[in-house]
C-alpha positions as CSV (number, residue, x, y, z in Angstrom):
1,M,282.2,101.2,167.7
2,A,278.4,101.1,167.3
3,A,276.9,98.3,165.6
4,P,273.7,98.5,163.6
5,D,270.8,98.0,165.3
6,A,268.7,94.5,164.6
7,P,265.7,94.2,162.7
8,Q,262.6,95.3,164.8
9,S,258.9,94.9,163.9
10,S,257.4,98.1,163.1
11,S,254.0,99.4,164.4
12,R,253.5,101.2,161.3
13,K,250.7,100.9,159.5
14,K,249.8,100.4,155.9
15,P,246.8,101.0,153.6
16,N,243.6,99.2,154.3
17,T,243.5,96.1,151.7
18,R,240.4,94.6,150.5
19,L,240.5,91.1,148.8
20,V,237.5,90.3,146.7
21,M,236.8,87.5,144.2
22,I,235.9,88.6,141.3
23,C,232.8,85.9,141.3
24,A,232.0,86.7,144.9
25,V,230.1,89.8,146.6
26,L,231.1,92.9,147.2
27,G,231.0,92.1,151.0
28,A,233.4,89.1,150.9
29,L,236.8,91.1,152.1
30,L,240.0,90.1,153.5
31,V,241.8,92.8,155.3
32,L,245.9,91.9,154.6
33,V,248.2,93.3,157.2
34,V,251.7,94.0,156.0
35,S,254.1,94.7,158.9
36,A,257.2,96.7,158.0
37,L,260.4,96.2,159.6
38,L,261.8,99.5,161.1
39,N,265.3,99.3,161.6
40,W,268.2,102.2,161.4
41,P,272.1,101.8,162.1
42,S,273.6,103.9,165.0
43,G,276.3,106.8,164.6
44,G,277.3,110.3,165.6
45,T,279.5,112.5,166.9
46,S,280.3,112.5,170.6
47,Q,280.1,115.8,173.0
48,S,283.8,115.3,173.2
49,G,284.5,115.8,169.8
50,R,285.2,112.0,169.1
51,P,283.7,110.6,165.9
52,N,281.4,107.7,166.9
53,Q,281.5,104.6,164.5
54,L,278.9,102.7,162.3
55,G,280.1,99.4,161.5
56,S,283.7,99.4,161.0
57,A,284.7,102.9,159.8
58,P,284.1,106.0,161.6
59,L,281.1,108.2,159.9
60,P,281.9,111.5,158.4
61,R,281.3,114.4,160.5
62,E,279.4,116.2,157.7
63,V,276.7,113.5,158.0
64,F,275.5,115.1,161.5
65,T,275.9,118.7,160.4
66,A,273.6,118.1,157.6
67,P,270.6,120.3,157.6
68,P,266.9,119.5,157.2
69,G,266.6,118.4,153.4
70,S,270.0,117.1,152.8
71,C,270.2,113.4,151.4
72,L,272.4,110.6,152.2
73,N,273.4,107.6,150.3
74,W,275.5,104.5,150.7
75,A,276.0,101.1,148.8
76,E,278.1,99.1,151.6
77,P,276.0,97.5,153.9
78,G,277.1,98.7,157.0
79,A,276.8,102.2,155.6
80,A,280.7,102.8,156.2
81,D,280.7,104.6,152.6
82,I,277.7,107.2,153.6
83,R,278.0,110.3,151.7
84,K,276.0,113.5,151.0
85,V,274.0,113.5,147.8
86,T,271.6,116.1,145.9
87,C,267.9,114.7,146.5
88,A,267.8,114.5,142.7
89,E,270.1,111.6,142.8
90,P,268.7,108.0,144.3
91,H,269.4,108.0,148.1
92,L,268.5,106.0,151.1
93,F,268.0,108.6,153.7
94,E,266.5,112.1,153.9
95,V,267.6,114.3,157.0
96,T,264.3,115.9,158.5
97,G,266.1,117.1,161.7
98,T,267.5,116.6,165.1
99,A,265.8,115.7,168.4
100,D,267.5,116.4,171.9
101,L,267.1,113.6,174.2
102,R,268.8,115.5,177.2
103,P,265.4,116.2,178.7
104,Q,264.4,112.6,178.9
105,F,267.8,111.1,179.5
106,G,270.2,112.8,182.1
107,D,274.0,112.4,182.2
108,D,273.5,109.2,184.4
109,A,270.9,107.3,182.3
110,P,271.8,104.2,180.8
111,F,272.1,103.7,177.1
112,P,268.7,102.4,175.8
113,G,268.3,99.0,174.7
114,T,267.4,98.3,171.0
115,E,263.5,98.1,171.6
116,Q,264.0,101.2,173.5
117,W,265.6,102.9,170.6
118,Q,262.9,102.0,168.1
119,Q,260.3,103.6,170.6
120,I,262.3,106.8,171.0
121,K,262.6,107.0,167.1
122,Q,259.1,106.6,166.6
123,E,258.1,108.9,169.4
124,R,260.5,111.6,168.6
125,C,261.3,111.6,164.7
126,V,258.0,111.1,163.9
127,E,257.2,114.5,165.4
128,V,260.3,116.0,163.7
129,S,259.6,114.5,160.4
130,T,255.8,115.6,160.4
131,G,257.1,119.4,161.2
132,F,259.6,119.0,158.3
133,L,256.8,118.1,156.1
134,S,254.8,121.0,157.3
135,G,252.3,118.5,159.1
136,R,251.7,116.0,155.9
137,F,253.1,113.0,157.0
138,D,251.4,109.9,155.8
139,P,252.0,107.1,158.7
140,N,250.8,104.6,156.2
141,G,252.6,105.9,153.3
142,R,255.7,104.6,151.7
143,F,258.2,106.4,153.9
144,S,258.9,105.8,157.5
145,V,261.1,107.4,160.0
146,G,264.7,106.4,160.8
147,A,267.5,107.9,162.6
148,F,271.1,108.1,163.7
149,T,271.5,107.5,167.0
150,P,274.9,108.0,169.5
151,S,277.0,105.2,169.9
152,E,277.4,103.7,173.2
153,D,280.7,105.5,173.5
154,G,279.2,108.7,172.7
155,W,276.2,108.4,174.7
156,A,278.7,107.9,177.9
157,D,280.6,111.2,176.5
158,G,277.0,112.9,176.8
159,D,275.7,112.8,173.4
160,R,272.2,112.9,173.3
161,T,271.4,114.0,169.8
162,L,269.2,111.8,167.7
163,H,269.4,112.6,163.9
164,C,266.1,112.0,162.1
165,G,265.0,111.2,158.8
166,L,262.9,109.5,156.2
167,Q,263.6,106.0,154.6
168,Q,261.5,103.9,152.2
169,P,261.9,100.2,153.6
170,G,260.2,97.1,152.0
171,P,258.4,94.5,154.3
172,S,261.6,92.8,155.1
173,G,263.3,96.1,156.3
174,K,265.3,96.5,153.5
175,L,265.7,99.9,152.2
176,Y,264.8,101.1,148.6
177,P,266.0,104.1,147.0
178,I,264.2,107.4,146.9
179,T,264.6,110.1,144.0
180,G,263.6,113.4,144.9
181,S,262.6,115.1,148.2
182,A,260.0,113.4,150.3
183,S,258.8,117.1,150.8
184,T,257.6,117.3,147.2
185,T,256.9,113.3,146.4
186,D,253.6,111.4,146.5
187,Q,253.4,109.6,149.8
188,S,251.0,106.9,148.3
189,N,252.3,103.6,149.5
190,V,251.7,102.0,145.7
191,Y,253.9,100.2,143.6
192,P,254.0,100.3,139.7
193,E,251.8,97.8,137.6
194,G,253.3,94.4,137.0
195,R,255.5,94.6,140.2
196,C,255.4,91.3,142.1
197,L,255.9,91.1,146.1
198,G,257.6,88.3,147.4
199,I,256.2,85.9,150.0
200,N,257.3,84.9,153.6
201,G,255.3,82.0,154.7
202,T,251.8,83.5,154.2
203,A,253.1,86.9,154.3
204,V,253.8,89.8,151.9
205,W,257.6,90.3,151.2
206,D,259.8,92.4,149.2
207,P,259.6,92.8,145.4
208,V,260.5,89.9,143.4
209,D,260.6,88.9,139.5
210,C,257.0,87.4,138.8
211,A,258.7,84.2,137.6
212,R,259.4,83.5,141.3
213,P,256.9,82.8,144.0
214,H,255.4,85.6,145.1
215,S,252.1,87.0,146.9
216,V,251.0,89.7,145.3
217,E,251.0,91.0,141.6
218,I,250.3,94.7,141.0
219,T,247.7,95.0,138.0
220,G,247.0,98.7,138.5
221,V,247.4,102.3,140.1
222,V,244.2,104.3,140.6
223,D,244.2,108.1,141.8
224,L,241.1,108.4,144.1
225,G,241.5,112.0,143.8
226,D,240.2,111.9,140.0
227,Q,237.0,110.3,141.2
228,F,236.5,112.0,144.2
229,P,237.9,115.5,144.0
230,G,236.4,116.7,147.3
231,G,236.7,115.7,150.8
232,Y,237.5,112.4,152.1
233,P,235.5,109.3,150.5
234,A,234.2,107.1,153.0
235,E,235.7,103.4,152.8
236,Q,232.3,102.0,151.5
237,D,232.5,104.5,149.1
238,Q,236.2,103.7,147.9
239,D,234.9,100.4,147.7
240,G,232.0,100.6,145.6
241,F,234.4,102.3,143.1
242,L,237.5,100.0,143.2
243,F,235.4,97.0,143.1
244,G,234.8,98.1,139.1
245,R,237.8,99.9,138.3
246,C,240.2,97.3,139.6
247,E,238.3,94.7,137.8
248,E,238.6,96.5,134.7
249,L,242.1,97.7,134.9
250,T,243.1,93.7,136.2
251,A,241.0,92.7,132.9
252,G,243.2,94.9,131.0
253,Y,246.4,93.7,132.3
254,A,246.1,90.1,132.2
255,G,244.5,90.1,128.8
256,S,240.6,89.0,129.6
257,P,238.1,89.7,132.2
258,T,238.1,86.3,133.4
259,A,241.9,85.5,133.5
260,A,242.6,86.0,136.7
261,R,239.5,84.0,137.9
262,D,240.5,81.1,135.4
263,K,244.1,80.8,137.1
264,G,242.8,80.7,140.6
265,L,243.4,84.2,141.4
266,V,241.2,86.9,143.1
267,V,241.5,90.9,142.8
268,Y,241.7,93.0,145.6
269,W,243.0,96.6,146.5
270,D,243.8,99.2,148.9
271,T,241.7,101.8,150.5
272,L,243.2,105.1,152.2
273,P,242.2,105.9,155.8
274,Q,241.3,109.8,156.4
275,E,244.9,110.3,158.0
276,S,246.6,109.4,154.8
277,W,244.0,111.7,152.9
278,D,244.8,114.3,154.8
279,A,248.6,114.1,154.4
280,G,247.9,114.3,150.6
281,S,248.1,110.8,149.4
282,R,245.6,109.6,146.9
283,Q,246.8,106.6,145.0
284,V,246.1,103.2,145.9
285,N,246.9,99.6,143.9
286,C,244.8,96.9,142.2
287,K,246.3,93.4,142.7
288,V,245.7,89.8,142.2
289,S,246.9,86.8,144.6
290,A,245.5,83.8,145.9
291,Q,244.4,82.1,149.4
292,L,245.8,78.7,150.7
293,P,242.7,76.2,150.5
294,D,242.4,76.3,154.2
295,G,242.1,80.1,154.1
296,S,244.8,80.6,156.5
297,G,246.7,83.2,154.3
298,L,248.2,83.8,151.1
299,A,249.4,81.3,148.7
300,P,252.4,81.3,146.9
301,V,251.9,82.0,143.3
302,T,254.4,81.6,140.5
303,G,254.3,83.0,137.3
304,S,252.4,86.2,135.8
305,V,248.8,86.2,135.4
306,K,249.6,87.5,131.8
307,G,250.8,83.7,131.4
308,D,251.0,80.4,133.1
309,V,250.3,80.4,136.6
310,W,251.1,77.8,139.6
311,V,249.3,78.4,142.6
312,G,250.7,76.7,145.8
313,K,248.8,74.6,148.5
314,E,251.1,75.2,151.1
315,P,252.7,78.2,152.6
316,A,255.8,79.2,151.4
317,P,258.8,78.2,153.1
318,R,259.5,81.6,155.7
319,L,262.2,83.7,155.8
320,T,264.4,85.7,157.9
321,A,264.9,89.6,157.9
322,P,268.1,91.0,156.1
323,G,271.0,89.8,157.8
324,E,272.7,93.4,157.5
325,P,269.8,95.8,158.9
326,G,269.8,99.0,157.0
327,A,271.4,97.2,153.8
328,P,270.1,98.9,150.4
329,A,268.1,97.1,148.2
330,T,268.9,96.9,144.5
331,A,265.5,96.7,143.0
332,P,263.7,99.8,142.6
333,R,260.4,100.3,144.0
Protein backbone atom coordinates (compact mmCIF):
# COMPACT_ATOMS: atom_id res chain seq x y z
CA MET A 1 0.00 0.00 0.00
CA ALA A 2 1.06 3.59 -0.44
CA ALA A 3 1.91 5.49 2.71
CA PRO A 4 1.30 9.22 3.09
CA ASP A 5 4.19 11.47 2.21
CA ALA A 6 6.37 12.85 4.98
CA PRO A 7 6.11 16.60 5.61
CA GLN A 8 8.42 18.65 3.47
CA SER A 9 9.35 22.30 3.58
CA SER A 10 7.86 24.20 0.67
CA SER A 11 9.35 26.95 -1.45
CA ARG A 12 5.89 28.51 -1.66
CA LYS A 13 6.25 32.19 -0.88
CA LYS A 14 4.06 34.28 1.36
CA PRO A 15 3.03 37.93 1.02
CA ASN A 16 5.74 40.39 1.93
CA THR A 17 5.41 41.38 5.58
CA ARG A 18 6.35 44.64 7.23
CA LEU A 19 6.97 45.06 10.96
CA VAL A 20 7.05 48.61 12.25
CA MET A 21 7.16 49.87 15.83
CA ILE A 22 4.42 52.45 16.22
CA CYS A 23 6.89 54.87 17.77
CA ALA A 24 9.58 54.22 15.13
CA VAL A 25 10.15 55.68 11.68
CA LEU A 26 8.58 54.03 8.67
CA GLY A 27 11.93 52.72 7.49
CA ALA A 28 12.34 50.36 10.46
CA LEU A 29 11.08 47.23 8.68
CA LEU A 30 11.34 43.57 9.48
CA VAL A 31 10.41 41.02 6.83
CA LEU A 32 9.00 37.84 8.32
CA VAL A 33 9.30 34.66 6.32
CA VAL A 34 6.68 32.01 6.94
CA SER A 35 7.38 28.61 5.37
CA ALA A 36 4.35 26.45 4.61
CA LEU A 37 4.89 22.72 4.63
CA LEU A 38 3.62 21.13 1.47
CA ASN A 39 2.59 17.51 1.75
CA TRP A 40 0.04 15.20 0.26
CA PRO A 41 -0.79 11.50 0.57
CA SER A 42 -0.23 9.00 -2.19
CA GLY A 43 -2.88 6.95 -3.91
CA GLY A 44 -4.27 5.99 -7.27
CA THR A 45 -5.52 3.25 -9.51
CA SER A 46 -2.97 1.26 -11.45
CA GLN A 47 -3.08 0.74 -15.18
CA SER A 48 -3.96 -2.90 -14.52
CA GLY A 49 -7.11 -1.78 -12.74
CA ARG A 50 -5.99 -2.78 -9.24
CA PRO A 51 -6.78 -0.06 -6.70
CA ASN A 52 -3.77 1.43 -5.05
CA GLN A 53 -4.15 2.30 -1.41
CA LEU A 54 -3.85 5.26 0.93
CA GLY A 55 -2.99 4.41 4.51
CA SER A 56 -4.82 1.19 5.40
CA ALA A 57 -7.81 1.45 3.04
CA PRO A 58 -8.23 1.41 -0.75
CA LEU A 59 -9.20 4.74 -2.27
CA PRO A 60 -12.58 4.85 -4.01
CA ARG A 61 -12.25 4.74 -7.79
CA GLU A 62 -14.47 7.83 -8.11
CA VAL A 63 -11.69 9.93 -6.58
CA PHE A 64 -9.57 9.32 -9.66
CA THR A 65 -12.35 9.86 -12.16
CA ALA A 66 -13.40 13.17 -10.56
CA PRO A 67 -13.33 15.96 -13.19
CA PRO A 68 -11.68 19.34 -12.55
CA GLY A 69 -13.79 21.38 -10.16
CA SER A 70 -14.75 18.37 -8.01
CA CYS A 71 -14.20 18.74 -4.28
CA LEU A 72 -13.01 16.03 -1.89
CA ASN A 73 -13.11 15.78 1.87
CA TRP A 74 -12.16 13.38 4.65
CA ALA A 75 -12.02 13.28 8.44
CA GLU A 76 -9.58 10.48 9.23
CA PRO A 77 -5.87 11.44 9.37
CA GLY A 78 -5.01 8.78 6.78
CA ALA A 79 -7.81 9.99 4.48
CA ALA A 80 -9.21 6.45 4.32
CA ASP A 81 -12.74 7.93 4.35
CA ILE A 82 -12.12 10.29 1.44
CA ARG A 83 -15.27 11.13 -0.52
CA LYS A 84 -16.67 13.60 -3.02
CA VAL A 85 -18.68 16.53 -1.63
CA THR A 86 -20.15 19.65 -3.13
CA CYS A 87 -17.73 22.56 -3.18
CA ALA A 88 -20.22 24.56 -1.10
CA GLU A 89 -19.42 22.16 1.77
CA PRO A 90 -16.13 22.37 3.70
CA HIS A 91 -13.52 20.34 1.85
CA LEU A 92 -9.78 19.75 1.88
CA PHE A 93 -9.01 19.32 -1.82
CA GLU A 94 -10.36 20.68 -5.08
CA VAL A 95 -9.43 18.73 -8.21
CA THR A 96 -7.80 20.88 -10.90
CA GLY A 97 -6.81 18.22 -13.42
CA THR A 98 -4.25 15.54 -14.22
CA ALA A 99 -0.68 15.51 -15.47
CA ASP A 100 0.77 12.65 -17.54
CA LEU A 101 4.26 11.82 -16.28
CA ARG A 102 4.97 9.21 -18.96
CA PRO A 103 7.02 11.53 -21.22
CA GLN A 104 9.31 12.17 -18.25
CA PHE A 105 9.26 8.70 -16.67
CA GLY A 106 9.30 5.63 -18.89
CA ASP A 107 8.48 2.03 -17.99
CA ASP A 108 11.87 1.42 -16.40
CA ALA A 109 12.02 4.65 -14.39
CA PRO A 110 12.50 4.07 -10.65
CA PHE A 111 9.75 5.15 -8.26
CA PRO A 112 10.44 8.76 -7.22
CA GLY A 113 11.54 9.49 -3.67
CA THR A 114 9.74 11.91 -1.38
CA GLU A 115 11.77 14.99 -2.34
CA GLN A 116 11.45 14.19 -6.03
CA TRP A 117 7.67 13.83 -5.67
CA GLN A 118 7.51 17.25 -4.04
CA GLN A 119 9.42 18.74 -6.96
CA ILE A 120 7.24 16.95 -9.51
CA LYS A 121 4.06 18.15 -7.82
CA GLN A 122 5.25 21.73 -7.75
CA GLU A 123 6.39 21.72 -11.36
CA ARG A 124 3.40 19.93 -12.89
CA CYS A 125 0.50 20.81 -10.58
CA VAL A 126 1.22 24.55 -10.54
CA GLU A 127 0.88 24.44 -14.32
CA VAL A 128 -2.33 22.36 -14.18
CA SER A 129 -3.88 24.46 -11.40
CA THR A 130 -2.97 27.74 -13.08
CA GLY A 131 -4.80 26.56 -16.17
CA PHE A 132 -7.82 25.57 -14.09
CA LEU A 133 -7.88 29.10 -12.60
CA SER A 134 -7.64 30.69 -16.07
CA GLY A 135 -4.10 31.87 -15.37
CA ARG A 136 -4.94 33.57 -12.08
CA PHE A 137 -3.14 31.38 -9.53
CA ASP A 138 -1.53 33.38 -6.71
CA PRO A 139 1.67 31.52 -5.71
CA ASN A 140 1.79 33.62 -2.52
CA GLY A 141 -1.90 33.17 -1.74
CA ARG A 142 -3.98 31.03 0.57
CA PHE A 143 -3.92 27.95 -1.68
CA SER A 144 -1.07 25.60 -2.51
CA VAL A 145 -0.96 22.75 -4.98
CA GLY A 146 -1.29 19.14 -3.89
CA ALA A 147 -1.56 15.85 -5.71
CA PHE A 148 -2.52 12.23 -5.44
CA THR A 149 0.36 10.20 -6.85
CA PRO A 150 0.61 6.60 -8.02
CA SER A 151 1.51 4.16 -5.29
CA GLU A 152 4.74 2.22 -5.65
CA ASP A 153 2.81 -0.86 -6.81
CA GLY A 154 0.80 1.25 -9.24
CA TRP A 155 4.01 2.78 -10.58
CA ALA A 156 5.39 -0.70 -11.23
CA ASP A 157 2.18 -1.49 -13.13
CA GLY A 158 2.69 1.55 -15.36
CA ASP A 159 0.59 4.22 -13.61
CA ARG A 160 2.08 7.62 -14.46
CA THR A 161 -0.90 9.89 -13.76
CA LEU A 162 -0.64 12.74 -11.26
CA HIS A 163 -4.01 13.95 -9.94
CA CYS A 164 -3.56 17.63 -9.09
CA GLY A 165 -5.60 19.92 -6.90
CA LEU A 166 -5.65 22.89 -4.55
CA GLN A 167 -5.52 22.78 -0.77
CA GLN A 168 -5.14 25.23 2.10
CA PRO A 169 -2.30 24.31 4.48
CA GLY A 170 -1.26 26.08 7.64
CA PRO A 171 2.41 26.73 8.40
CA SER A 172 2.75 23.24 9.94
CA GLY A 173 1.29 21.50 6.90
CA LYS A 174 -2.08 20.74 8.47
CA LEU A 175 -4.90 21.24 6.01
CA TYR A 176 -7.64 23.77 6.68
CA PRO A 177 -11.13 23.45 5.20
CA ILE A 178 -12.09 25.43 2.11
CA THR A 179 -15.69 26.47 1.49
CA GLY A 180 -16.58 27.36 -2.08
CA SER A 181 -14.67 26.75 -5.27
CA ALA A 182 -11.13 28.11 -5.50
CA SER A 183 -12.06 29.45 -8.93
CA THR A 184 -14.43 31.98 -7.32
CA THR A 185 -12.66 32.50 -3.97
CA ASP A 186 -10.40 35.44 -3.13
CA GLN A 187 -6.92 33.93 -2.95
CA SER A 188 -5.55 36.61 -0.62
CA ASN A 189 -3.53 34.98 2.16
CA VAL A 190 -5.32 36.62 5.07
CA TYR A 191 -6.79 35.60 8.42
CA PRO A 192 -9.83 37.22 10.06
CA GLU A 193 -9.49 39.94 12.68
CA GLY A 194 -8.94 38.44 16.13
CA ARG A 195 -7.12 35.30 14.95
CA CYS A 196 -3.87 34.44 16.74
CA LEU A 197 -1.18 32.36 15.06
CA GLY A 198 0.91 29.97 17.14
CA ILE A 199 4.66 30.01 17.55
CA ASN A 200 7.30 27.37 16.85
CA GLY A 201 10.64 28.51 18.24
CA THR A 202 10.66 32.00 16.74
CA ALA A 203 8.52 31.17 13.68
CA VAL A 204 4.83 31.62 12.90
CA TRP A 205 2.75 28.46 13.33
CA ASP A 206 -0.86 27.31 13.08
CA PRO A 207 -3.83 29.26 14.56
CA VAL A 208 -4.32 28.98 18.33
CA ASP A 209 -6.43 30.58 21.02
CA CYS A 210 -4.98 33.98 21.95
CA ALA A 211 -4.78 32.85 25.57
CA ARG A 212 -2.02 30.45 24.51
CA PRO A 213 1.52 31.49 23.49
CA HIS A 214 1.43 32.86 19.98
CA SER A 215 3.54 34.82 17.52
CA VAL A 216 0.98 37.05 15.83
CA GLU A 217 -2.44 38.55 16.52
CA ILE A 218 -4.49 39.79 13.57
CA THR A 219 -5.85 43.28 14.20
CA GLY A 220 -7.47 44.00 10.86
CA VAL A 221 -8.02 43.18 7.19
CA VAL A 222 -7.38 45.84 4.53
CA ASP A 223 -8.54 45.71 0.91
CA LEU A 224 -5.85 47.53 -1.04
CA GLY A 225 -8.15 47.65 -4.05
CA ASP A 226 -10.19 50.36 -2.32
CA GLN A 227 -7.15 52.62 -1.96
CA PHE A 228 -5.51 51.67 -5.26
CA PRO A 229 -8.28 51.11 -7.84
CA GLY A 230 -5.88 51.42 -10.76
CA GLY A 231 -2.81 49.34 -11.54
CA TYR A 232 -0.38 47.65 -9.17
CA PRO A 233 0.84 50.00 -6.40
CA ALA A 234 4.57 49.98 -5.64
CA GLU A 235 5.45 48.47 -2.27
CA GLN A 236 6.54 51.84 -0.89
CA ASP A 237 3.08 53.18 -1.77
CA GLN A 238 1.46 50.23 -0.04
CA ASP A 239 3.67 50.83 3.01
CA GLY A 240 2.87 54.52 3.07
CA PHE A 241 -0.85 53.81 3.17
CA LEU A 242 -0.74 50.80 5.50
CA PHE A 243 1.47 52.56 8.07
CA GLY A 244 -1.41 54.84 9.00
CA ARG A 245 -4.25 52.46 8.24
CA CYS A 246 -2.87 49.63 10.39
CA GLU A 247 -2.22 52.01 13.29
CA GLU A 248 -5.84 53.11 13.00
CA LEU A 249 -7.26 49.59 12.82
CA THR A 250 -5.03 48.33 15.63
CA ALA A 251 -6.03 51.23 17.88
CA GLY A 252 -9.70 50.47 17.29
CA TYR A 253 -9.19 46.74 17.83
CA ALA A 254 -7.02 47.09 20.96
CA GLY A 255 -9.05 49.88 22.58
CA SER A 256 -6.62 52.80 22.44
CA PRO A 257 -3.94 54.29 20.15
CA THR A 258 -1.16 53.31 22.58
CA ALA A 259 -2.42 49.90 23.73
CA ALA A 260 -0.05 47.86 21.56
CA ARG A 261 3.02 49.93 22.41
CA ASP A 262 2.15 50.03 26.12
CA LYS A 263 2.07 46.23 26.15
CA GLY A 264 5.39 45.77 24.37
CA LEU A 265 3.90 44.91 20.98
CA VAL A 266 4.62 46.28 17.54
CA VAL A 267 2.42 46.78 14.49
CA TYR A 268 3.20 45.25 11.11
CA TRP A 269 1.44 44.32 7.90
CA ASP A 270 1.66 42.40 4.65
CA THR A 271 2.25 43.92 1.24
CA LEU A 272 1.34 42.30 -2.05
CA PRO A 273 3.90 41.48 -4.77
CA GLN A 274 2.86 42.14 -8.35
CA GLU A 275 2.27 38.45 -9.14
CA SER A 276 -0.35 38.31 -6.38
CA TRP A 277 -1.98 41.53 -7.58
CA ASP A 278 -2.09 40.21 -11.15
CA ALA A 279 -3.82 37.06 -9.87
CA GLY A 280 -6.55 39.20 -8.30
CA SER A 281 -5.48 39.23 -4.64
CA ARG A 282 -6.14 42.55 -2.91
CA GLN A 283 -6.41 41.88 0.83
CA VAL A 284 -3.67 42.06 3.46
CA ASN A 285 -3.54 41.78 7.25
CA CYS A 286 -2.58 44.24 9.96
CA LYS A 287 -0.97 42.46 12.93
CA VAL A 288 0.81 42.87 16.24
CA SER A 289 3.68 40.85 17.69
CA ALA A 290 6.87 41.26 19.72
CA GLN A 291 10.55 40.62 19.10
CA LEU A 292 12.94 38.81 21.40
CA PRO A 293 15.31 41.14 23.30
CA ASP A 294 18.25 40.13 21.08
CA GLY A 295 16.25 40.71 17.91
CA SER A 296 16.71 37.10 16.79
CA GLY A 297 13.04 36.50 16.02
CA LEU A 298 9.49 36.60 17.29
CA ALA A 299 8.84 36.34 21.01
CA PRO A 300 6.03 34.22 22.47
CA VAL A 301 3.08 36.40 23.45
CA THR A 302 0.33 35.20 25.78
CA GLY A 303 -2.98 37.05 25.92
CA SER A 304 -4.77 39.32 23.47
CA VAL A 305 -3.73 42.94 22.98
CA LYS A 306 -7.29 43.71 24.05
CA GLY A 307 -6.43 42.65 27.60
CA ASP A 308 -3.48 41.55 29.71
CA VAL A 309 -0.40 40.50 27.73
CA TRP A 310 2.74 38.65 28.75
CA VAL A 311 5.74 38.78 26.39
CA GLY A 312 8.38 36.09 26.77
CA LYS A 313 12.07 36.86 26.72
CA GLU A 314 13.17 33.44 25.41
CA PRO A 315 12.20 31.59 22.22
CA ALA A 316 9.15 29.37 22.43
CA PRO A 317 9.70 25.59 22.47
CA ARG A 318 10.24 24.13 19.03
CA LEU A 319 7.40 22.03 17.69
CA THR A 320 7.43 19.21 15.18
CA ALA A 321 5.36 19.02 12.04
CA PRO A 322 2.13 17.00 12.22
CA GLY A 323 2.74 13.30 12.74
CA GLU A 324 0.12 12.48 10.11
CA PRO A 325 0.72 14.44 6.90
CA GLY A 326 -2.41 15.71 5.26
CA ALA A 327 -4.39 15.49 8.50
CA PRO A 328 -7.25 17.97 8.57
CA ALA A 329 -7.14 20.74 11.13
CA THR A 330 -10.25 21.35 13.22
CA ALA A 331 -10.02 25.13 13.56
CA PRO A 332 -11.28 27.19 10.60
CA ARG A 333 -8.99 29.64 8.88
